[in-house]
C-alpha positions in Angstrom: 139.6 119.0 54.0 140.5 119.9 50.4 138.2 122.3 48.6 137.8 123.1 44.9 136.0 126.0 43.4 134.4 125.9 40.0 132.3 128.2 37.9 128.7 127.5 38.6 127.5 125.1 35.9 124.2 125.3 34.2 121.1 124.1 36.0 121.1 120.3 36.2 124.6 119.7 34.9 127.8 118.5 36.5 131.3 119.4 35.4 134.1 116.9 36.2 137.8 117.4 36.6 140.5 115.0 35.5 141.9 112.7 38.1 144.8 114.1 40.2 148.2 112.5 40.6 147.0 110.3 43.5 144.2 108.9 41.5 141.6 110.7 43.6 138.6 112.0 41.7 137.2 115.4 42.5 133.8 116.2 41.2 131.4 119.0 41.7 127.8 117.8 41.6 124.7 119.8 41.3 121.1 118.5 41.4 118.0 120.0 40.2 114.5 118.9 39.5 110.9 119.8 39.8 111.6 123.6 39.7 113.7 123.6 42.9 116.8 125.8 42.9 119.8 124.6 44.8 122.4 126.7 46.7 125.1 128.0 44.4 128.0 127.2 46.7 128.9 123.5 46.9 131.7 122.1 49.0 133.6 119.2 47.5 134.5 116.5 50.0 137.2 114.2 48.6 137.1 110.5 49.5 138.8 107.4 48.1 137.9 107.1 44.5 135.8 110.3 44.1 134.3 113.3 45.9 131.0 114.1 47.5 129.6 117.5 47.0 127.0 118.7 49.5 125.6 122.0 50.5 126.5 123.8 53.7 122.9 123.2 54.9 123.4 119.4 54.5 126.8 119.6 56.2 125.3 121.5 59.1 122.5 119.0 59.6 124.9 116.1 59.2 122.8 114.5 56.5 125.6 114.2 54.0 127.2 110.7 54.0 130.3 109.4 52.4 129.6 108.2 48.9 126.1 109.7 48.4 127.4 112.3 46.0 129.1 109.7 43.9 125.9 107.6 43.8 123.9 110.6 42.8 126.4 111.4 40.1 126.1 107.9 38.7 122.3 107.3 39.0 120.9 110.8 38.8 119.2 110.3 42.2 119.1 113.1 44.6 117.5 112.4 48.0 119.3 114.7 50.3 117.1 116.8 52.6 119.1 119.9 51.6 117.9 119.5 48.1 114.3 118.7 49.0 113.9 116.7 45.8 113.7 113.0 45.1 115.1 113.0 41.6 117.7 115.1 39.8 119.6 115.1 36.6 123.3 114.7 36.3 125.3 115.5 33.2 129.1 114.9 33.0 131.7 112.2 32.8 133.7 110.4 35.4 137.2 109.5 34.7 139.8 107.5 36.8 137.1 105.4 38.4 137.6 101.6 38.4 134.6 99.5 37.3 134.3 97.8 40.7 134.0 101.2 42.5 131.3 102.3 40.1 129.4 99.1 40.7 129.7 99.5 44.5 128.5 103.1 44.4 125.6 102.1 42.2 124.6 99.3 44.5 124.8 101.5 47.5 122.7 104.1 45.8 120.1 101.6 44.8 119.9 100.0 48.3 119.8 103.3 50.3 118.5 106.1 48.1 116.1 104.6 45.6 112.5 105.6 46.4 110.1 102.8 46.9 106.4 102.4 46.7 104.4 102.4 49.9 102.7 99.0 50.3 100.1 97.9 52.8 100.2 94.4 54.3 97.7 93.2 51.8 99.7 94.5 48.9 102.9 93.3 50.5 101.6 89.7 50.8 100.9 89.7 47.0 104.3 91.2 46.0 106.4 89.2 48.5 104.3 86.1 48.0 103.6 85.3 51.6 103.6 81.6 52.4 100.5 80.0 53.8 100.6 79.4 57.5 101.8 75.9 58.4 99.3 73.8 60.4 100.6 72.0 63.4 101.1 68.4 62.7 100.4 65.7 65.3 102.7 63.2 63.4 105.7 62.3 65.3 109.1 63.1 63.8 111.0 60.1 62.7 114.3 59.5 64.4 116.9 57.4 62.8 119.3 55.5 65.0 122.6 56.2 63.3 126.1 56.1 64.7 126.5 59.9 64.7 123.1 60.4 66.4 123.9 57.8 69.1 127.3 59.4 69.6 125.7 62.9 69.9 123.2 61.7 72.5 126.0 59.9 74.5 128.2 63.0 74.5 125.2 65.1 75.6 124.3 62.9 78.6 127.8 61.9 79.5 129.9 65.0 78.8 133.1 63.6 80.3 133.3 61.2 77.2 133.8 64.3 75.1 136.2 66.4 77.2 138.2 63.8 79.0 140.0 62.4 75.9 141.0 66.0 75.1 142.1 66.7 78.6 145.5 68.6 78.6 147.3 66.6 81.2 150.5 68.7 81.3 148.7 72.0 81.6 145.8 71.2 83.9 146.5 68.1 86.0 148.7 69.8 88.6 146.3 72.6 89.1 143.4 70.2 89.4 145.2 68.1 92.0 146.0 71.2 94.1 142.6 72.6 93.8 140.9 69.3 94.5 142.9 68.8 97.7 142.1 72.4 98.8 138.4 72.0 98.2 138.4 68.5 99.9 139.8 70.1 103.0 136.9 72.6 103.0 134.4 69.8 102.3 135.3 68.0 105.5 134.3 70.7 108.1 131.4 72.0 106.0 130.0 68.6 105.5 130.0 67.9 109.2 128.5 71.4 109.9 125.8 71.3 107.3 124.7 67.9 108.4 124.2 69.4 111.9 122.2 72.2 110.2 120.0 69.7 108.5 119.3 67.9 111.8 121.1 64.8 110.7 124.1 62.7 112.0 127.4 64.3 110.9 128.4 61.3 108.8 125.6 62.0 106.3 127.4 65.3 105.6 130.5 63.4 104.6 128.4 61.0 102.4 126.9 64.1 100.7 130.4 65.5 100.1 131.5 62.2 98.5 128.9 60.6 96.3 127.4 63.6 94.6 130.7 65.2 94.0 132.1 62.1 92.4 129.0 61.6 90.2 129.1 65.2 89.0 132.4 64.4 87.3 130.5 62.2 84.8 127.4 64.3 84.2 128.3 67.9 84.9 129.3 70.6 82.4 130.7 73.3 84.7 134.4 73.1 85.2 134.5 75.2 88.4 131.3 74.5 90.3 132.0 72.7 93.6 128.8 70.7 94.3 128.0 69.4 97.7 126.3 70.5 100.9 125.0 74.0 100.9 123.7 76.1 103.8 120.4 77.2 102.3 119.5 73.7 101.1 120.5 72.2 104.5 118.4 74.6 106.4 115.4 73.8 104.1 115.9 70.1 104.9 116.3 70.9 108.6 113.0 72.8 108.6 111.4 69.7 107.1 112.8 67.2 109.5 111.9 69.3 112.5 108.3 69.7 111.3 107.7 66.1 110.3 109.9 64.3 112.8 110.3 66.5 115.9 112.4 65.4 118.8 109.3 65.3 121.0 108.1 62.2 119.1 111.1 60.2 120.3 111.0 60.9 124.0 111.6 57.9 126.2 111.4 57.7 130.0 114.5 56.7 132.0 113.9 54.9 135.3 110.2 55.9 135.1 110.9 59.6 135.8 112.9 61.8 133.4 112.2 61.6 129.6 115.0 61.9 127.2 115.2 61.8 123.4 116.3 58.6 121.8 118.7 60.2 119.4 119.6 57.0 117.6 116.0 56.2 116.7 115.3 59.9 115.8 118.4 60.1 113.6 117.5 56.9 111.8 114.0 58.1 111.1 115.3 61.5 109.9 117.9 59.9 107.6 115.2 57.8 106.0 112.9 60.9 105.5 115.7 63.0 104.1 116.9 60.3 101.7 113.3 60.1 100.4 113.2 63.9 99.9 116.6 63.8 98.2 115.5 61.0 95.8 112.3 62.9 95.0 114.1 66.2 94.4 116.4 64.3 92.0 113.5 62.9 90.1 112.0 66.4 89.7 115.3 67.7 88.4 116.0 64.9 86.0 112.4 65.1 84.7 112.6 68.8 84.1 116.0 68.4 82.4 114.8 65.7 80.1 111.8 67.8 79.2 114.1 70.8 78.4 112.5 72.8 81.3 115.8 74.3 82.3 114.1 77.7 81.8 112.0 77.1 84.9 114.7 78.8 86.9 114.0 82.0 85.0 111.0 82.6 87.1 113.4 83.1 90.0 114.8 86.5 89.2 118.2 87.5 90.6 116.7 89.9 93.2 114.3 87.1 94.3 117.1 84.6 94.7 119.4 87.0 96.6 116.5 88.1 98.9 115.6 84.5 99.5 119.2 83.3 100.2 119.7 86.3 102.5 116.5 85.4 104.5 117.6 81.7 104.5 121.0 82.8 106.0 119.0 84.4 108.8 117.2 81.1 109.4 120.6 79.4 109.4 122.0 81.9 111.9 119.1 81.5 114.3 119.2 77.7 114.1 122.8 77.7 115.2 122.4 80.1 118.2 121.4 77.2 120.4 124.7 75.5 119.7 126.7 78.7 120.3 125.0 79.4 123.7 124.8 75.7 124.7 121.0 75.8 125.4 118.3 73.4 124.3 115.2 74.8 122.6 112.1 73.4 121.1 111.8 72.6 117.4 109.3 74.9 115.7 108.0 74.7 112.1 105.6 76.7 109.9 105.0 80.4 109.8 106.6 82.6 112.5 108.8 79.6 113.6 111.9 81.8 113.3 110.6 84.3 115.8 109.4 81.6 118.2 112.9 80.2 118.2 114.5 83.6 118.9 112.0 84.3 121.7 112.8 81.0 123.4 116.5 81.5 123.0 116.3 84.9 124.6 114.3 83.4 127.5 117.0 80.8 128.1 120.0 83.1 127.9 120.4 82.8 131.7 121.0 79.1 131.2 123.9 79.7 128.7 126.8 77.2 129.0 129.8 79.5 129.5 132.3 76.9 128.2 130.4 76.5 125.0 130.0 80.2 124.5 133.7 80.9 125.1 134.7 78.1 122.7 132.4 79.4 120.0 133.7 83.0 120.4 137.4 82.1 120.3 136.9 79.9 117.2 134.8 82.6 115.5 137.4 85.3 116.0 140.3 83.0 114.8 138.4 81.8 111.7 137.2 85.3 110.8 140.7 86.8 111.1 142.4 84.1 109.1 139.7 84.2 106.4 140.2 87.9 106.0 144.0 87.3 105.7 143.3 84.7 103.1 141.3 87.2 101.1 143.8 90.0 101.5 146.8 87.9 100.5 145.1 85.7 98.0 147.5 86.6 95.3 150.6 85.7 97.4 149.3 82.5 98.9 149.6 79.3 96.9 146.4 78.1 98.5 144.2 79.5 101.2 145.0 78.6 104.8 142.6 75.7 105.7 141.7 77.4 109.0 138.4 75.5 109.3 140.1 72.1 109.2 142.9 73.4 111.5 140.3 74.6 114.0 138.5 71.3 113.9 141.7 69.3 114.5 142.9 71.6 117.3 139.5 71.8 119.0 139.0 68.1 118.8 142.4 67.5 120.4 141.7 70.0 123.2 138.3 68.5 123.8 139.7 65.0 124.0 142.6 66.0 126.2 140.7 68.2 128.6 137.5 66.2 128.4 135.4 69.3 127.8 132.2 67.2 127.5 132.3 65.9 131.0 134.0 68.8 132.8 132.1 71.7 131.2 129.0 70.1 129.6 130.0 71.0 126.1 128.1 69.1 123.5 130.2 67.1 121.1 129.5 65.4 117.8 129.7 61.8 119.0 130.2 58.6 117.1 131.0 58.9 113.4 130.9 55.4 111.9 133.7 54.4 109.6 133.2 52.9 106.1 130.5 53.1 103.5 127.0 51.8 103.8 125.1 49.8 101.3 122.3 51.5 99.3 118.9 51.6 100.9 115.6 52.0 99.0 113.8 55.2 100.2 110.4 55.1 102.0 108.0 55.9 99.2 105.1 56.5 101.7 106.7 59.9 102.4 106.3 61.1 98.7 102.9 62.6 99.2 104.0 64.5 102.3 107.2 66.0 101.0 106.5 66.5 97.3 106.1 70.3 97.6 109.3 70.6 99.7 111.2 68.4 97.3 110.2 70.5 94.4 111.2 73.7 96.2 114.6 72.2 97.1 115.1 71.0 93.5 114.4 74.5 92.0 116.4 76.5 94.6 119.3 74.1 94.4 119.4 74.3 90.6 119.0 78.1 90.5 122.0 78.5 92.7 124.1 76.0 90.8 123.3 77.3 87.3 123.8 80.9 88.3 127.3 80.2 89.6 128.1 77.9 86.6 127.2 80.6 84.1 129.4 83.2 86.0 132.4 80.9 85.8 131.7 79.9 82.2 131.4 83.5 81.1 134.7 84.3 82.9 136.7 81.4 81.4 135.1 81.3 77.9 133.1 78.0 77.8 129.5 77.1 77.8 127.3 75.5 80.4 124.3 73.4 79.2 121.5 74.4 81.5 119.4 71.4 80.8 122.3 69.0 81.3 123.2 70.7 84.5 119.7 70.1 85.7 120.0 66.4 84.8 123.5 66.2 86.4 122.3 67.7 89.7 119.2 65.5 89.6 121.2 62.3 89.1 123.6 63.4 91.9 120.6 63.8 94.3 118.7 60.7 93.0 121.6 58.3 93.3 123.0 60.0 96.4 119.6 59.5 98.2 120.1 55.7 98.1 123.4 56.2 100.0 121.9 58.3 102.8 123.0 61.7 101.3 120.9 64.8 101.6 120.1 67.2 98.8 123.1 69.2 97.5 123.7 72.3 95.4 126.8 74.4 94.7 128.8 76.5 97.3 130.1 79.9 96.3 133.0 79.7 98.8 134.2 76.3 97.7 133.8 77.1 94.0 135.9 80.3 94.4 138.6 78.2 96.1 138.5 75.7 93.3 138.9 78.4 90.7 141.6 80.5 92.5 143.8 77.5 93.4 144.2 76.4 89.8 141.1 74.2 89.2 140.5 73.8 85.4 138.0 70.9 85.1 135.8 68.4 86.9 138.9 66.4 87.8 139.3 68.7 90.8 136.0 67.4 92.1 137.2 63.8 91.8 140.3 64.7 93.9 138.2 66.4 96.5 135.8 63.4 96.7 138.8 61.1 97.3 139.9 63.3 100.2 136.4 62.8 101.7 136.5 59.1 101.0 139.7 58.7 103.0 138.1 60.6 105.8 135.1 58.4 105.8 137.1 55.2 105.7 139.9 56.0 108.2 139.7 59.4 109.8 136.0 60.1 110.6 135.9 58.2 113.9 138.6 60.5 115.3 136.2 63.4 115.4 134.1 61.9 118.2 135.1 64.7 120.6 134.6 67.6 118.2 132.4 70.3 119.9 129.2 71.2 118.1 129.9 74.8 118.9 132.9 74.7 116.4 130.7 73.4 113.6 128.1 76.1 114.4 130.9 78.7 114.3 132.0 77.4 110.8 128.4 77.7 109.6 128.0 81.3 110.9 131.3 82.5 109.5 130.5 81.1 106.1 127.3 83.2 106.1 129.3 86.4 105.7 129.0 86.4 101.9 125.2 86.0 102.1 124.9 88.8 104.6 126.8 91.1 102.2 123.8 90.9 100.0 122.1 93.5 102.2 124.1 96.0 100.1 121.7 95.2 97.3 119.2 97.4 98.9 121.1 100.6 98.2 122.0 99.6 94.7 118.4 98.6 93.8 117.0 101.8 95.3 119.1 103.7 92.8 118.5 101.4 89.8 115.1 99.7 90.0 112.5 100.2 92.7 110.4 97.3 91.5 113.3 94.8 91.9 113.9 96.4 95.3 110.3 95.6 96.3 110.8 92.0 95.0 113.9 91.7 97.2 112.3 93.1 100.3 109.0 91.1 99.9 111.0 87.9 99.3 113.1 88.5 102.4 110.2 89.4 104.7 108.0 86.6 103.4 110.7 84.0 103.8 111.3 85.2 107.4 107.7 85.2 108.3 106.3 82.2 106.4 109.4 79.9 106.6 111.4 78.7 103.6 108.9 76.6 101.7 105.8 78.8 101.8 108.0 81.9 101.6 109.5 80.7 98.3 106.1 80.1 96.8 104.8 83.5 98.0 107.9 85.2 96.6 107.6 83.6 93.1 103.9 84.6 93.1 104.8 88.2 94.0 107.5 88.3 91.4 105.1 87.2 88.7 102.5 89.8 89.9 105.1 92.6 89.5 105.4 91.6 85.8 101.7 91.7 85.4 101.5 95.1 87.1 104.2 96.4 84.9 102.3 95.3 81.8 99.2 97.0 83.1 101.1 100.3 83.6 103.3 100.6 80.5 104.5 103.9 79.0 102.1 105.3 76.5 103.4 107.9 74.1 102.3 110.0 71.1 105.0 109.9 68.4 106.2 112.7 66.2 108.5 112.8 63.3 112.1 114.2 63.6 112.5 116.6 60.8 114.3 115.4 57.6 114.2 111.8 58.8 111.8 108.9 58.8 112.4 108.4 62.6 109.5 108.8 65.0 110.0 109.5 68.7 107.9 110.5 71.7 107.0 114.2 71.4 107.2 114.5 75.2 110.9 113.4 75.3 112.3 114.8 72.1 112.1 118.5 71.3 112.7 118.0 67.6 109.9 115.5 67.3 106.9 117.2 65.8 103.4 115.6 65.4 102.4 115.0 61.8 99.5 117.4 61.1 96.2 115.6 61.2 97.7 112.3 62.4 98.0 110.8 65.9 100.7 108.2 66.2 100.2 106.2 69.4 102.6 103.6 70.9 102.6 101.4 74.0 105.8 100.0 75.5 104.1 96.6 76.2 102.2 93.9 74.4 98.4 93.7 74.5 96.4 91.1 76.3 93.3 90.8 78.5 94.9 92.5 81.6 95.9 95.7 79.9 94.0 96.1 76.6 91.2 98.1 78.1 93.8 100.5 79.7 95.4 100.7 76.3 92.1 101.8 74.7 91.5 104.4 77.5 95.0 105.8 77.1 94.6 106.0 73.4 91.4 108.0 73.7 93.0 110.2 76.4 96.1 110.9 74.3 94.0 111.8 71.3 93.0 115.0 73.0 89.2 114.5 72.6 86.5 112.8 74.6 85.8 110.1 72.0 83.0 108.4 74.0 81.3 111.7 74.7 81.4 112.7 71.1 80.0 109.3 70.0 77.1 109.8 72.5 76.4 113.3 71.2 76.4 111.9 67.6 73.9 109.2 68.7 71.6 111.8 70.3 71.9 114.0 67.2 71.1 111.1 64.9 68.2 110.1 67.1 66.8 113.6 67.0 67.3 113.8 63.3 65.4 110.5 62.9 62.5 111.8 64.9 62.4 115.0 62.8 62.4 112.9 59.6 59.6 110.7 60.9 57.6 113.8 61.8 58.2 115.3 58.4 57.1 112.0 56.7 53.9 112.0 58.7 53.1 115.6 57.8 53.9 114.8 54.2 51.6 111.8 54.2 48.9 113.9 55.8 49.2 116.5 53.0 49.0 113.8 50.4 45.9 112.4 51.9 44.1 115.7 51.7 45.1 116.2 48.1 42.3 115.4 45.7 44.5 113.8 43.0 46.7 112.0 45.6 47.5 108.7 43.9 49.1 110.2 40.8 51.0 112.8 42.8 52.0 110.3 45.4 53.6 108.1 42.8 55.5 110.9 41.3 56.8 112.1 44.7 57.7 108.6 45.8 59.8 108.2 42.7 61.5 111.5 43.4 62.2 110.4 46.9 63.8 107.2 45.8 65.9 108.8 43.1 67.6 111.1 45.5 69.0 108.9 48.3 70.1 111.0 51.3 73.8 111.2 52.2 75.2 109.9 55.4 75.0 112.5 58.2 78.5 113.9 59.2 79.6 115.6 62.4 79.6 118.9 60.5 76.1 118.4 59.2 75.0 117.4 62.7 76.5 120.6 64.2 79.1 118.6 66.3 82.7 119.4 66.8 85.2 117.7 64.5 88.5 116.1 65.7 91.6 118.0 64.9 93.0 114.9 63.3 91.8 112.5 60.6 93.9 109.4 61.2 95.2 107.4 64.1 98.2 105.2 63.7 98.8 102.4 66.2 102.5 101.5 66.5 102.5 97.7 67.1 106.3 97.3 67.1 106.2 96.3 70.8 103.3 93.9 70.6 104.4 90.3 70.7 101.0 88.5 71.0 97.3 89.2 71.2 94.5 87.2 72.7 90.7 87.1 72.1 90.0 89.9 74.5 92.5 92.2 72.9 91.2 91.4 69.4 87.7 92.4 70.6 88.9 95.7 72.1 90.9 96.5 68.9 87.7 96.0 66.9 86.0 98.5 69.2 88.8 101.0 68.7 88.3 100.8 64.9 84.6 101.2 65.3 84.7 104.1 67.8 87.1 106.2 65.7 85.2 105.4 62.5 82.1 106.8 64.2 83.9 110.1 64.7 85.2 110.1 61.1 88.8 109.1 62.0 90.6 106.3 60.1 92.7 103.8 62.2 95.8 102.2 60.8 98.3 99.8 62.4 102.0 100.0 61.7 104.9 97.6 62.3 102.7 94.7 63.2 104.9 91.5 63.6 104.0 88.5 61.4 103.0 86.2 64.3 100.7 88.9 65.6 99.1 89.3 62.2 98.6 85.6 62.0 96.9 85.6 65.4 94.6 88.4 64.2 93.7 86.3 61.2 92.9 83.3 63.3 90.8 85.5 65.7 88.5 86.7 62.9 89.7 90.3 63.3 89.5 91.2 59.6 86.2 91.9 58.0 84.7 94.1 55.2 85.3 97.2 57.3 88.8 96.2 58.7 91.2 94.9 56.1 94.9 94.4 55.7 95.0 97.6 53.7 94.9 99.3 57.1 98.2 97.6 58.1 101.6 98.9 57.0 105.2 97.6 57.6 106.4 100.8 59.3 105.1 104.0 60.9 106.7 106.1 58.1 105.0 104.0 55.4 101.7 104.6 57.2 102.3 108.3 57.4 103.2 108.5 53.7 100.0 106.6 52.8 97.8 108.8 55.0 99.3 112.0 53.6 98.9 110.7 50.0 95.3 109.7 50.6 94.6 113.1 52.1 96.2 115.0 49.2 94.2 112.8 46.8 91.0 113.5 48.7 91.7 117.3 48.7 92.4 117.2 44.9 89.1 115.3 44.2 87.2 117.8 46.3 88.8 120.7 44.5 87.9 119.1 41.1 84.2 118.7 42.2 84.1 122.3 43.3 
């Protein structure tokens, strides 16, 4: 850094040098003012267009900033902490400086260094001319039906009209076709398997992999989400069907002796029930989307969703154990149903069908190994090996050739009807019974779908409309319910395949739905001999990603214990109370944690960091020192009925004195003083009565008593201890709203501290909170807006100024 040494100029003057050859100006500046002497040695720091001179003290404390010296030279303003003065005088000339640079330096100095007057909120409203609060109007806003407005609405509800004309065919079409074919191959086995999980005929899984996927092309905004059957939603539906329509309700006697389940009648009834639930879930989703209630999913925090899906995966696993071991168990619903199922399966292990178990184990090992290879060599493979489809085809062929069903008693899928069925109106009589379950399915399905959509959107640089996604998912469910579909969501495994195999848009979804359409029309009936154990194996292997979420426990233990508690409580509640009640209990617990955290915020006493206007917690910052005679109190949370009393208690505790006890002592002292005054008055009246010329004297003494009104008793006059501070500043920067209870407690805080001769001020109060205080009749003759200031530093400056003024007035009277 270049240095220049000059003879020390006279006090308050600046000598300037001519510009150097590179048009850089070097100046040596010196400030003075108000009798303060400055260091004699100044170090010139050259910058573009001029130089900044600052003292070694300023350099050491890093308070000198580029350009401050030039602004000081131009405006005569010196505000550096090294100088300790607000104003100085600069004498000298500047040469070689362009007019634009001078103006820039002057503007910088005015905006950053010019001193300003401290204003309270009352004074600030007058100076800044605060607008009157707007009253809410009940008048409906007029909407004009113009061409542009209609086009905007049409593009919003039918997004494909916007992006399809701009679709880059050459760049995206091949990738979408490849991706769509790959996802369609995954849809086939997963659709069959998840229908089994939902307690429905396998063909409904194919319907749910076709209709909603095709409809999402028109309404969805995510380019990479693969909607369709999902394990968690399927197990929620399966739990509902087993509770409302258990197999025991469809027992029929054969030859008057053995009773068997009429599966055709049971499946028809369950399809009708599930179609009704799906339609109702779609209605909920569409209604929430139209009302812009996409934010409802924010009440499902990420730890809650992950804990819930992990517990749901345990439900899925247990529900498929009967198909793996080849045993028949009862259908349980309600709390503890999971454990009842596990106990019954354990009791029936001796009845295990060995052929079914061997088939499941072989398929599980093969699928697991190939999936691991797919993951390991994902970069080298053009598309993942469709091991699930291959396993289904091979196992169906073996089952048909060897006749596994008859020889080994292995349960098979059975008839899969070909062709599409006409739409059927749902049974509206079920609405009252399934409304709660439908709403839970709607919320969980949307939460999973939007979370995956936002992940892919962030990765690929596009936006996902949360409300439109809610509408799209709702329409897929609503319309799909008329075609015997069950509720759908988004699958992580299929979405990842869609992305990694080149999928770029919703066109991939159309291709995959066409693959399923061909299967429904021509190929579905060929899977008659498919063993159910193979489908159970596919379901269990696909749970691997969800079981990996157990690793959240160690991560949350290190990062956030409250989120860890939410995860664990959600997981345990869902296992114990089943999926529907468990979800409600988990959401309630998650909201309670928010309330508890607002009741236990971080309270701190702030101190000023020297030579700055920054205030920090004195317990955390060594350089933060409390302002003498001032307590600055801050809470990390807003104030409302649940925590405002705790706020008042913490304030009194942090103040270092027992405010309530001191007030009680003052009341007792005043009461005692009043008794003494009454006693003195009685004695005085008695003396007057005994005086012979009482009336004339009495008049004279009464006049004297009236002319000298007694002063208000103080803590000192009462012989009570005085607080070590004279002002309390409440930092409201973290307060976002107040209610009637908090307004009442704040009034009490002002009153209590006024009783012990301490003034209360509020700093950094947001405008909406100030308006709420006005509407809540907070302000009065004793509490005005003159006690409110825009910042903590302004409040401290005001308190210090008032204290100095009071001391000066007291000295004058003395």
